[in-house]
C-alpha angles and dihedrals in degrees: 000000000000107000146147131069116358093021137092121275112240119185122215125230105249119252099233112069099226086057091046091050091051090049092052099036116130097025114144095187135021120195117207117211110185091331143102120235113283117265133174116253091241133031113225134213087244095056152348128279102250120110095193109113120240109270096018115132117221118219121187109212094167125016122229106283094024127126104269105182101050088044092055090044091053090049093051089051091047090054096038085235125166113255095194108105131198112259132208125252120228105270121160127193122246116270108259125221134212132017118018111249124167092261094046091046089051092055093052091051093048092052094051104043105126119229112272091007124150115232117203107201124206095127093127097184095032098031101087100042089044090054092050094047095048095053088109100031123120109302111280145145124256125206116200133200103252098197139025102269120111130213100055102104100084095046089047089048087056089051093050091049095051092044093046108025089163090064134078112240118208113191120194115195140170118236093240095053091045092066093064093063108012088136085076088082090064089055090049089054096043094050091036090229120185095240124136108199119200118193117193107211118205091149097243155048091270096166088060092050089051093050091048089057093043090057089064097245096129130237115335113260119227096274094044091049090052089059089060102038127085099192105097097089101008112228115236100215092180090059091048092051093045092050090057095051102260122131104249138198139174122212130188108179133043098249090055090045094053091047097049094042093050089048092050092048092052095056124066123239133046124324136179131203125185108204113199108216121218 
């Protein structure tokens, strides 16, 4: 998605179904353009998976795989509708201080996205607030995860760097997902790709723990919790990156994170930052 200053603001449907239902509440009509109807990633015991409000009528303008842009242009012509959209001004959040929370980390990212960069987002905990806070950052492209699997971000960042070598690639990744494809760092070093990878380390598969509780199964027992933590032994991502030939850093506060991120993005080649979450 093209976004940022000078571009159209597009909001995401929230991840958790109750938030998505609130965002879509009151719609009478939903027009699908190259998309299926929206559903939640999980179906919960308390309700189904569809996010279409009761009484809302679905209309398929363009089927999945169809040519969306010409179809929308033809619709605008048919309706004599204006096709000039309101664009966003450049407006960066304030630089936060102190411990690194998801909201604070998102502000640091939003302030430092280079112009015309490609952001590859598998931040999980940080992804949604980072998307919201970067809406008016320098113009950039944002690549989303389109399913529920994790571990795809660093390989996708490699693809983006190969496809657009003139652009800065900023990859935001959770520590759990990183362990699926950590060898991507070696490829970045071998090909000298201009990718800065930021791993947000909360020492666990936190989203899995959240989903376990949301399914009404109660708090995780000792053995179940051990399946979702990454603390025994703690993984040293800086050493993993260094061992694969990538310039690596660890940061523990917002000021240092902003300083190191800006420095990495100013230099060519692969860089790696492990961000220790509060």
